[in-house]
VOMILUM-33079 format. One record per residue (C-alpha): residue number from 1; residue in three letters; z, y, x. Coordinates in pm, 1 decimal. Each point is the difference from the previous one (the first is absolute). Last residue first. Layout:
% VOMILUM-33079
num = NUM	residu = ala	w = Z	v = Y	u = X
...
***
This chain:
% VOMILUM-33079
num = 198	residu = gly	w = 2522.0	v = 1465.8	u = -80.1
num = 197	residu = trp	w = -84.0	v = -109.1	u = 347.1
num = 196	residu = val	w = -73.9	v = -381.9	u = -27.1
num = 195	residu = asp	w = -37.2	v = -10.8	u = -370.6
num = 194	residu = gly	w = -277.5	v = 265.6	u = -9.2
num = 193	residu = ala	w = 48.5	v = 365.1	u = -100.7
num = 192	residu = ile	w = -2.7	v = 115.2	u = 354.5
num = 191	residu = tyr	w = -291.5	v = -213.6	u = 110.6
num = 190	residu = thr	w = -208.2	v = 96.6	u = -302.8
num = 189	residu = asn	w = 78.2	v = 372.7	u = 57.4
num = 188	residu = ala	w = -111.8	v = -29.7	u = 361.6
num = 187	residu = lys	w = -324.6	v = -147.1	u = -100.1
num = 186	residu = asp	w = -43.3	v = 261.7	u = -269.5
num = 185	residu = ala	w = 75.9	v = 277.7	u = 251.8
num = 184	residu = met	w = -253.7	v = -147.6	u = 245.4
num = 183	residu = met	w = -274.3	v = -23.8	u = -264.3
num = 182	residu = asp	w = 70.2	v = 349.7	u = -130.0
num = 181	residu = thr	w = -94.2	v = 137.5	u = 339.5
num = 180	residu = gly	w = 222.5	v = 188.6	u = 224.9
num = 179	residu = tyr	w = 142.9	v = 350.9	u = 10.9
num = 178	residu = thr	w = 261.3	v = 53.4	u = -286.5
num = 177	residu = gln	w = 2.2	v = -356.6	u = -145.1
num = 176	residu = phe	w = -12.1	v = -146.5	u = 338.6
num = 175	residu = ile	w = 283.1	v = 220.4	u = 125.5
num = 174	residu = asp	w = 217.2	v = -75.2	u = -308.4
num = 173	residu = leu	w = -60.8	v = -370.2	u = 65.1
num = 172	residu = ile	w = 96.5	v = 29.2	u = 360.4
num = 171	residu = trp	w = 342.0	v = 149.4	u = -109.8
num = 170	residu = gly	w = 50.6	v = -277.0	u = -259.2
num = 169	residu = phe	w = -103.3	v = -264.1	u = 261.0
num = 168	residu = phe	w = 264.5	v = 152.3	u = 236.7
num = 167	residu = ser	w = 268.0	v = -33.7	u = -269.3
num = 166	residu = ile	w = -94.4	v = -369.7	u = -35.3
num = 165	residu = val	w = -33.4	v = -36.8	u = 380.0
num = 164	residu = ile	w = 361.1	v = 135.9	u = 45.1
num = 163	residu = ser	w = 136.2	v = -237.2	u = -250.9
num = 162	residu = ser	w = -179.2	v = -285.8	u = 153.1
num = 161	residu = leu	w = 119.6	v = 95.0	u = 356.6
num = 160	residu = phe	w = 369.1	v = -58.4	u = -100.0
num = 159	residu = leu	w = -80.6	v = -330.9	u = -170.6
num = 158	residu = cys	w = -230.8	v = -96.0	u = 295.0
num = 157	residu = cys	w = 269.7	v = 99.0	u = 246.6
num = 156	residu = leu	w = 264.9	v = -215.4	u = -186.6
num = 155	residu = ile	w = -229.0	v = -295.4	u = -3.5
num = 154	residu = val	w = -86.6	v = 42.4	u = 371.7
num = 153	residu = val	w = 371.0	v = 17.4	u = 99.2
num = 152	residu = ala	w = 89.8	v = -294.8	u = -200.4
num = 151	residu = val	w = -292.7	v = -210.8	u = 147.5
num = 150	residu = leu	w = 108.9	v = 121.9	u = 356.9
num = 149	residu = lys	w = 366.5	v = -95.1	u = -62.4
num = 148	residu = tyr	w = -99.4	v = -341.8	u = -149.2
num = 147	residu = ser	w = -211.2	v = -61.7	u = 325.3
num = 146	residu = phe	w = -363.3	v = 0.9	u = 64.4
num = 145	residu = lys	w = -149.7	v = -45.4	u = 339.7
num = 144	residu = phe	w = -274.9	v = 264.5	u = 60.8
num = 143	residu = arg	w = -363.0	v = -107.4	u = 31.9
num = 142	residu = met	w = -42.4	v = 32.2	u = -375.9
num = 141	residu = leu	w = 15.4	v = 383.1	u = 34.8
num = 140	residu = pro	w = -360.5	v = -7.4	u = 144.0
num = 139	residu = ile	w = -118.3	v = -119.1	u = -334.5
num = 138	residu = phe	w = 124.1	v = 313.1	u = -185.1
num = 137	residu = phe	w = -307.7	v = 224.2	u = 46.1
num = 136	residu = phe	w = -227.6	v = -295.7	u = -112.1
num = 135	residu = val	w = 162.6	v = 20.4	u = -351.7
num = 134	residu = val	w = -158.9	v = 352.3	u = -47.4
num = 133	residu = ala	w = -336.1	v = -178.6	u = 30.0
num = 132	residu = ile	w = 24.4	v = -91.6	u = -363.5
num = 131	residu = asn	w = -126.8	v = 352.9	u = -71.8
num = 130	residu = his	w = -354.8	v = -91.3	u = 74.2
num = 129	residu = phe	w = -280.8	v = 133.4	u = 216.1
num = 128	residu = leu	w = 167.4	v = 310.1	u = 149.5
num = 127	residu = leu	w = 306.8	v = -218.5	u = 62.9
num = 126	residu = ala	w = -192.2	v = -217.4	u = 235.5
num = 125	residu = val	w = -75.3	v = 328.5	u = 196.6
num = 124	residu = val	w = 371.8	v = 68.6	u = 8.7
num = 123	residu = cys	w = 63.7	v = -360.4	u = 104.9
num = 122	residu = leu	w = -248.7	v = 52.7	u = 282.3
num = 121	residu = thr	w = 190.6	v = 292.0	u = 131.1
num = 120	residu = tyr	w = 327.6	v = -191.3	u = -41.2
num = 119	residu = tyr	w = -125.8	v = -276.7	u = 225.2
num = 118	residu = pro	w = -156.9	v = 248.5	u = 251.3
num = 117	residu = val	w = 344.2	v = 178.8	u = 31.1
num = 116	residu = tyr	w = 205.5	v = -318.6	u = -12.3
num = 115	residu = arg	w = -127.9	v = -181.3	u = 304.2
num = 114	residu = arg	w = 247.9	v = -280.7	u = -17.9
num = 113	residu = glu	w = -267.4	v = -239.7	u = 144.7
num = 112	residu = lys	w = 25.3	v = -223.6	u = -306.8
num = 111	residu = leu	w = -12.8	v = 315.3	u = -211.9
num = 110	residu = tyr	w = -318.6	v = 113.5	u = 192.0
num = 109	residu = glu	w = -162.9	v = -322.9	u = -90.2
num = 108	residu = phe	w = 104.9	v = 28.3	u = -361.9
num = 107	residu = ala	w = -199.9	v = 322.3	u = -33.2
num = 106	residu = phe	w = -323.8	v = -203.3	u = -20.6
num = 105	residu = leu	w = 154.8	v = -218.3	u = -276.1
num = 104	residu = phe	w = 120.3	v = 323.7	u = -170.7
num = 103	residu = ile	w = -363.1	v = 138.7	u = -18.5
num = 102	residu = ser	w = -106.4	v = -313.6	u = -167.9
num = 101	residu = met	w = 297.2	v = 21.7	u = -247.5
num = 100	residu = ser	w = -114.0	v = 347.7	u = -116.0
num = 99	residu = met	w = -360.4	v = -115.3	u = -32.5
num = 98	residu = ala	w = 123.3	v = -302.3	u = -198.0
num = 97	residu = gln	w = 208.8	v = 220.8	u = -219.7
num = 96	residu = arg	w = -286.8	v = 218.1	u = -68.5
num = 95	residu = leu	w = -231.4	v = -301.7	u = -79.0
num = 94	residu = thr	w = 235.3	v = -187.1	u = -239.3
num = 93	residu = glu	w = -269.5	v = -184.2	u = -187.6
num = 92	residu = phe	w = -298.4	v = -153.2	u = 169.6
num = 91	residu = asn	w = 71.2	v = -33.4	u = 370.0
num = 90	residu = ser	w = 384.4	v = 5.8	u = 1.4
num = 89	residu = asp	w = 49.9	v = -214.2	u = -303.9
num = 88	residu = phe	w = -271.7	v = -256.6	u = 90.8
num = 87	residu = tyr	w = 139.0	v = -38.9	u = 355.0
num = 86	residu = tyr	w = 371.9	v = -2.4	u = -70.7
num = 85	residu = ile	w = 127.5	v = -355.1	u = -72.6
num = 84	residu = cys	w = -264.7	v = -264.9	u = 67.1
num = 83	residu = phe	w = -200.1	v = 202.1	u = 257.9
num = 82	residu = tyr	w = 305.2	v = 123.8	u = 183.1
num = 81	residu = phe	w = 140.6	v = -350.1	u = 3.2
num = 80	residu = phe	w = -318.9	v = -133.2	u = 145.7
num = 79	residu = val	w = -28.3	v = 283.7	u = 260.9
num = 78	residu = ala	w = 353.7	v = -64.7	u = 105.5
num = 77	residu = thr	w = -77.0	v = -368.4	u = 34.5
num = 76	residu = phe	w = -303.1	v = 83.1	u = 201.2
num = 75	residu = his	w = 190.1	v = 209.8	u = 231.0
num = 74	residu = tyr	w = 276.7	v = -244.2	u = 90.5
num = 73	residu = ile	w = 197.0	v = 168.6	u = 264.7
num = 72	residu = thr	w = 31.2	v = 325.6	u = -181.9
num = 71	residu = asn	w = 56.6	v = 363.3	u = 107.7
num = 70	residu = lys	w = -322.0	v = 110.8	u = 186.9
num = 69	residu = lys	w = -256.1	v = -203.0	u = -173.4
num = 68	residu = phe	w = 165.3	v = 44.7	u = -339.6
num = 67	residu = phe	w = 13.9	v = 367.2	u = 35.8
num = 66	residu = cys	w = -369.3	v = 19.7	u = 103.7
num = 65	residu = phe	w = -94.5	v = -210.5	u = -307.0
num = 64	residu = phe	w = 200.8	v = 213.8	u = -227.7
num = 63	residu = ser	w = -142.5	v = 330.0	u = 143.1
num = 62	residu = leu	w = -349.6	v = -138.6	u = -26.6
num = 61	residu = asn	w = 52.4	v = -110.3	u = -348.1
num = 60	residu = thr	w = 113.4	v = 336.4	u = -120.6
num = 59	residu = cys	w = -252.9	v = 195.1	u = 169.9
num = 58	residu = leu	w = -284.7	v = -213.3	u = -106.3
num = 57	residu = ala	w = 138.0	v = -6.3	u = -358.5
num = 56	residu = ile	w = 16.6	v = 379.5	u = -11.6
num = 55	residu = ala	w = -346.5	v = 32.9	u = 138.2
num = 54	residu = phe	w = -133.5	v = -264.7	u = -252.6
num = 53	residu = gln	w = 162.4	v = 201.7	u = -284.4
num = 52	residu = leu	w = -156.4	v = 319.7	u = 122.3
num = 51	residu = val	w = -347.4	v = -158.7	u = 27.6
num = 50	residu = phe	w = 47.8	v = -149.1	u = -354.8
num = 49	residu = trp	w = 75.3	v = 331.6	u = -139.2
num = 48	residu = asn	w = -324.0	v = 161.0	u = 117.2
num = 47	residu = asp	w = -50.4	v = 366.9	u = 55.6
num = 46	residu = phe	w = -69.0	v = -86.5	u = 374.6
num = 45	residu = leu	w = 94.5	v = 296.5	u = 227.5
num = 44	residu = thr	w = 149.9	v = 245.6	u = -244.4
num = 43	residu = lys	w = 180.1	v = -256.7	u = -213.2
num = 42	residu = phe	w = 118.7	v = -169.0	u = 308.6
num = 41	residu = ile	w = 154.9	v = 323.1	u = 123.7
num = 40	residu = ser	w = 154.2	v = 52.7	u = -340.8
num = 39	residu = thr	w = 148.8	v = -338.6	u = -6.1
num = 38	residu = phe	w = 175.0	v = 49.1	u = 340.5
num = 37	residu = leu	w = 114.2	v = 353.7	u = -115.3
num = 36	residu = ser	w = 149.9	v = -137.6	u = -327.9
num = 35	residu = tyr	w = 154.1	v = -298.1	u = 177.6
num = 34	residu = gly	w = 155.8	v = 235.3	u = 251.5
num = 33	residu = phe	w = 114.0	v = 258.5	u = -257.1
num = 32	residu = glu	w = 167.7	v = -246.2	u = -251.8
num = 31	residu = tyr	w = -171.6	v = -70.1	u = -327.5
num = 30	residu = pro	w = -49.5	v = 156.5	u = -331.4
num = 29	residu = leu	w = -241.5	v = 283.6	u = 112.6
num = 28	residu = gln	w = -15.2	v = 304.1	u = -210.0
num = 27	residu = gly	w = 286.3	v = 198.0	u = 166.9
num = 26	residu = ala	w = -199.3	v = 325.8	u = 13.1
num = 25	residu = arg	w = 53.6	v = -0.1	u = 383.7
num = 24	residu = trp	w = -154.5	v = -354.8	u = 16.3
num = 23	residu = val	w = -305.9	v = 115.9	u = -206.0
num = 22	residu = asn	w = -53.1	v = 297.9	u = 219.7
num = 21	residu = trp	w = 47.1	v = -195.9	u = 317.6
num = 20	residu = phe	w = -232.6	v = -282.1	u = -97.5
num = 19	residu = gln	w = -300.7	v = 206.1	u = -110.4
num = 18	residu = asp	w = -196.0	v = -30.0	u = 325.7
num = 17	residu = leu	w = 125.1	v = -356.0	u = 57.0
num = 16	residu = ser	w = -129.7	v = -131.2	u = -322.2
num = 15	residu = pro	w = 219.1	v = -5.8	u = -310.1
num = 14	residu = phe	w = 123.8	v = -292.7	u = -187.2
num = 13	residu = asn	w = -28.1	v = 13.1	u = -378.0
num = 12	residu = asp	w = -253.1	v = -240.1	u = -123.4
num = 11	residu = glu	w = -85.6	v = -255.4	u = 257.3
num = 10	residu = phe	w = 320.6	v = -2.2	u = 200.9
num = 9	residu = thr	w = 222.3	v = 28.5	u = -304.0
num = 8	residu = ala	w = -163.4	v = -280.2	u = -172.4
num = 7	residu = gln	w = 7.4	v = -219.2	u = 319.2
num = 6	residu = tyr	w = 374.5	v = 84.1	u = 55.8
num = 5	residu = ser	w = 67.3	v = -75.6	u = -371.9
num = 4	residu = leu	w = -185.5	v = -337.8	u = 38.0
num = 3	residu = thr	w = 181.2	v = -80.3	u = 324.4
num = 2	residu = asp	w = 338.9	v = 47.5	u = -155.0
num = 1	residu = ile	w = -73.3	v = -237.3	u = -286.6
***
């Protein structure tokens, strides 16, 4: 279902690169900036949905195969499980998430080397393709040994920070409503009114 909406948006509403900035500033694109820019480039160069879908599949599969080659002993077994579990979803359905995940897989090498600046830089790029990439920012924290004290401190900090974040979202919402686009304000309103924040 996601792919059909991506295809319809690409064919009917997506601007070419010369119109991209005006449409983006007007808040008329429903996707994250990185995916929107990537799509706009392909719309300008090829104006064919299937070329874009092939390019995303190529990037996704190359990143997984490179990751398997560097990080697994049984390469073909990893590819088999990838094919059985994630291949169809990542190549035909959840394209933005797959692009975000692909970027993370390249960033993973920097994480292994404890080179956090390039790791977090690539995580920011991944976040430009899909919001799920926010999870990647917390993965380096998994290197620390957990204790009950650490868990308690993290929970207390999260509770304290959540109240600050809620008031911060209200302040940001006021700025969006005053200076930003309606789309940004609507999205912030949705987050604040949702079950998690509201």
